[in-house]
C-alpha positions in Angstrom: -130.1 74.0 173.1 -132.1 77.0 172.2 -135.4 75.2 172.6 -135.0 75.1 176.4 -135.2 78.9 176.7 -138.3 79.6 174.6 -140.5 80.4 177.6 -139.1 83.5 179.4 -141.5 82.9 182.3 -140.1 79.5 183.0 -137.8 79.7 186.0 -134.2 78.7 185.4 -133.6 75.3 187.0 -131.2 75.3 190.0 -127.7 73.8 189.5 -126.3 73.6 193.0 -127.2 72.6 196.5 -127.7 76.2 197.5 -129.8 76.9 194.5 -131.9 73.7 195.0 -132.5 74.6 198.6 -133.6 78.1 197.7 -135.8 76.7 194.9 -137.4 74.2 197.2 -138.0 76.8 200.0 -139.5 79.3 197.5 -141.9 76.7 196.2 -142.9 75.7 199.7 -143.4 79.4 200.6 -145.7 79.9 197.6 -147.8 76.9 198.5 -148.1 78.0 202.1 -148.8 81.6 201.4 -149.7 83.9 203.1 -147.7 82.3 205.9 -144.0 82.3 205.0 -141.9 79.1 205.7 -138.6 79.3 207.5 -135.8 76.8 207.1 -134.6 77.7 210.6 -137.9 76.3 212.1 -137.5 72.9 210.4 -137.1 69.8 212.4 -133.4 68.8 212.4 -134.1 65.2 211.1 -136.3 66.5 208.3 -133.8 69.2 207.4 -131.0 66.5 207.2 -133.3 64.3 205.0 -134.0 67.3 202.7 -130.4 68.2 202.4 -129.4 64.6 201.6 -132.1 64.4 199.0 -130.9 67.6 197.4 -127.3 66.5 197.4 -128.3 63.4 195.4 -129.8 65.7 192.8 -126.8 68.1 192.4 -124.9 68.2 189.1 -121.2 67.7 188.5 -120.3 71.3 188.0 -117.1 70.7 186.1 -118.8 68.3 183.8 -121.6 70.7 183.0 -119.1 73.5 182.4 -117.1 71.3 180.0 -120.3 70.4 178.1 -121.1 74.1 177.7 -117.5 74.8 176.6 -117.8 72.1 173.9 -120.7 74.0 172.5 -118.8 77.2 172.6 -115.7 75.9 170.9 -117.5 74.0 168.2 -117.2 76.1 165.0 -120.6 74.6 163.8 -122.5 76.0 166.8 -125.0 78.7 166.1 -124.4 82.0 167.8 -127.7 81.9 169.7 -126.7 78.5 171.1 -123.4 79.9 172.1 -125.2 82.7 174.0 -127.3 80.2 175.8 -124.2 78.1 176.7 -122.6 81.2 178.2 -125.7 81.7 180.4 -125.2 78.2 181.7 -121.6 78.9 182.6 -122.5 82.2 184.2 -125.0 80.5 186.4 -122.3 78.1 187.7 -119.4 80.5 188.2 -121.4 82.7 190.6 -119.9 80.3 193.1 -116.2 81.3 193.7 -115.0 77.6 193.8 -116.7 76.9 190.5 -115.2 80.1 189.1 -111.7 78.9 190.0 -112.5 75.5 188.6 -113.5 77.1 185.4 -110.0 78.5 185.0 -108.4 75.2 185.9 -110.3 73.3 183.2 -109.1 75.8 180.6 -112.3 77.7 180.4 -110.6 81.0 179.7 -110.0 79.9 176.0 -113.6 80.9 175.2 -113.3 84.5 176.5 -111.4 86.2 173.8 -113.4 84.7 170.9 -116.6 85.6 172.8 -115.5 89.2 173.1 -114.7 89.3 169.4 -118.0 87.6 168.4 -120.1 89.3 165.7 -123.2 88.4 167.8 -124.1 91.1 170.4 -125.7 88.5 172.7 -122.5 86.5 172.8 -120.4 89.6 173.5 -122.8 90.6 176.2 -122.8 87.0 177.7 -119.0 86.9 177.7 -118.8 90.2 179.5 -121.3 89.0 182.1 -119.0 85.9 182.5 -116.0 88.1 183.1 -117.9 90.1 185.7 -119.0 87.0 187.6 -115.6 85.4 187.4 -113.8 88.5 188.8 -116.3 89.9 191.3 -114.6 89.6 194.8 -112.3 86.9 193.4 -108.6 88.0 193.4 -107.5 84.7 191.8 -109.6 85.1 188.7 -109.0 88.9 188.6 -105.3 88.2 188.3 -105.8 85.4 185.8 -108.0 87.7 183.6 -105.4 90.4 183.9 -102.7 88.0 182.7 -105.0 86.9 179.9 -105.0 90.5 178.7 -108.8 90.8 178.4 -109.0 94.3 179.8 -108.1 96.2 176.6 -110.8 94.5 174.6 -113.4 95.0 177.4 -112.5 98.8 177.4 -113.0 98.9 173.6 -116.5 97.4 174.0 -117.6 100.5 175.9 -118.1 102.0 172.4 -120.3 99.1 171.3 -124.1 99.2 171.2 -125.9 100.2 174.4 -126.4 96.9 176.2 -122.9 95.6 175.4 -121.4 98.9 176.6 -123.3 98.6 179.9 -122.0 95.1 180.5 -118.5 96.1 179.5 -118.5 98.8 182.3 -119.9 96.2 184.8 -117.0 93.8 183.8 -114.5 96.6 184.2 -115.9 97.5 187.6 -115.6 93.9 188.8 -112.1 93.5 187.4 -110.6 96.6 189.0 -112.3 97.0 192.3 -110.3 95.6 195.3 -107.5 94.4 193.0 -104.8 97.0 192.6 -102.9 95.3 189.8 -106.0 95.4 187.5 -106.7 99.0 188.6 -103.1 100.0 187.8 -103.4 98.5 184.3 -106.7 100.2 183.8 -105.3 103.6 184.7 -102.2 103.0 182.6 -104.3 102.5 179.5 -106.2 105.8 180.1 -109.1 104.2 181.9 -109.9 107.3 184.1 -110.3 109.5 181.1 -112.6 106.9 179.6 -114.6 106.7 182.8 -115.1 110.4 182.8 -116.5 110.2 179.2 -118.9 107.4 180.2 -120.2 109.5 183.1 -121.2 112.2 180.6 -123.0 109.8 178.2 -126.7 109.8 177.4 -126.9 106.0 178.2 -128.5 106.1 181.6 -127.4 102.6 182.7 -123.8 103.1 181.5 -123.7 106.5 183.3 -125.0 105.0 186.5 -122.5 102.1 186.5 -119.7 104.5 185.6 -120.6 106.9 188.4 -120.7 104.0 190.8 -117.2 102.8 189.8 -115.8 106.4 190.0 -117.3 107.0 193.4 -115.9 103.6 194.7 -112.4 104.4 193.4 -112.4 108.0 194.7 -113.6 106.8 198.1 -111.0 104.0 198.3 -108.1 105.8 196.8 -107.5 109.5 197.5 -104.8 109.5 194.8 -107.3 108.3 192.2 -109.7 111.1 193.2 -106.9 113.6 192.9 -106.0 112.2 189.5 -109.6 112.7 188.4 -109.4 116.3 189.6 -106.2 116.9 187.6 -108.1 115.6 184.5 -110.6 118.5 185.0 -113.3 116.2 186.2 -114.8 119.0 188.3 -115.1 121.4 185.4 -116.4 118.7 183.1 -119.1 117.6 185.5 -120.2 121.1 186.3 -120.5 121.9 182.5 -122.9 118.9 182.2 -125.2 120.2 185.0 -128.5 121.4 183.6 -131.1 122.5 186.2 -134.5 120.8 185.6 -138.1 121.3 186.8 -138.4 117.5 187.3 -136.4 114.5 188.2 -133.5 114.1 185.8 -131.2 111.0 186.1 -128.3 112.7 184.4 -128.5 115.7 186.7 -128.6 113.5 189.8 -125.5 111.5 188.6 -123.6 114.7 188.0 -124.5 116.1 191.5 -123.6 112.8 193.1 -120.2 112.7 191.3 -119.4 116.3 192.3 -120.2 115.4 196.0 -117.6 112.6 195.9 -115.0 114.8 194.2 -115.5 117.7 196.7 -114.2 115.6 199.5 -111.0 117.3 198.3 -110.2 120.9 199.1 -108.7 121.3 195.6 -112.1 120.3 194.1 -113.9 122.7 196.4 -111.6 125.5 195.2 -112.3 124.6 191.6 -116.1 124.7 192.2 -115.8 128.2 193.5 -114.5 129.5 190.1 -117.2 132.1 189.2 -116.9 131.3 185.5 -118.3 127.9 186.1 -121.5 129.4 187.6 -122.0 126.4 189.9 -123.6 128.5 192.7 -126.5 129.9 190.6 -127.0 126.4 189.1 -127.4 124.9 192.5 -129.7 127.6 193.7 -131.9 127.2 190.6 -132.0 123.4 191.2 -133.2 123.9 194.7 -135.8 126.5 193.6 -137.2 124.3 190.7 -137.3 121.1 192.7 -138.5 122.4 196.1 -141.2 120.2 197.6 -140.9 117.4 194.9 -140.5 114.0 196.5 -139.0 112.5 193.4 -136.2 115.0 193.5 -135.2 114.6 197.1 -131.7 113.3 196.2 -131.1 116.1 193.7 -132.1 118.5 196.4 -129.9 116.9 199.0 -126.8 116.8 196.7 -127.3 120.4 195.7 -127.8 121.6 199.3 -124.6 119.8 200.4 -122.6 121.3 197.5 -123.9 124.8 198.3 -122.8 124.5 202.0 -119.6 122.7 201.2 -118.4 125.1 198.5 -120.0 128.4 199.1 -120.7 128.7 202.9 -118.3 131.0 204.8 -118.1 128.2 207.3 -116.7 125.8 204.8 -113.6 124.0 206.1 -113.1 121.0 203.9 -109.9 119.0 204.3 -108.6 116.0 202.4 -109.4 112.7 203.9 
């Protein structure tokens, strides 16, 4: 199997009607450049002919998934071939119906072994698979919760950098918009873990962690308040280091603090003189003034100054 992926520039072949149509239109557009082609402007009869032709080329998704699963469950299969088989399945299950079919044909049996694989590419591929299965799919979110994959996914946050990033992405897809998964995540100390990830030096992990934290705080005031009880405000402020140039870690910290200070309790904590937030914010504005690459840092710092230290501040809980 591994021979098919030797050329990284070779585009992945489409595996569904939607993918084939997109593939065909992109090819047509490249041939017709600089004038883009539009499927809406196609003659109805020609469009029907094209769609019929594409349907005749589509694969049996379940059959292809089962082929990939045989590779993954064969103890003689090389780890690199397992990683490639996972990529094939990931491509398919981006469609919600295919994701649900994957569960129905017993596909979940490959998940736990994949998470426990000694091969980082297999662990990463399995985490990507979990993310694709669970994203905006309550059925698979619930099945994955019942399969008890969440504890192992959380453990992989301490794995090597790329594995950890994919683990956070999988967690985000599992817990967003599905309260049973979120409750289980919180029960196992997930909020404390998330705070730790926000303070990491791994840029990608920090950004994904901040995104999830912001999403949860915005959707659930109770979760935001729990973060505050865990001293999130103090911990984030302690990580703020004013810089003369754009600094991703600084921007993440300021963004996180903006989300937390939707709460009046968080604002009060920010006003603690011992934390020295006000002089930090003022120095950030001074050092970054007029620098286009630092516009978001400037905006976050300005908002925090007004919100926490203006005499006109009147923040209320949402």
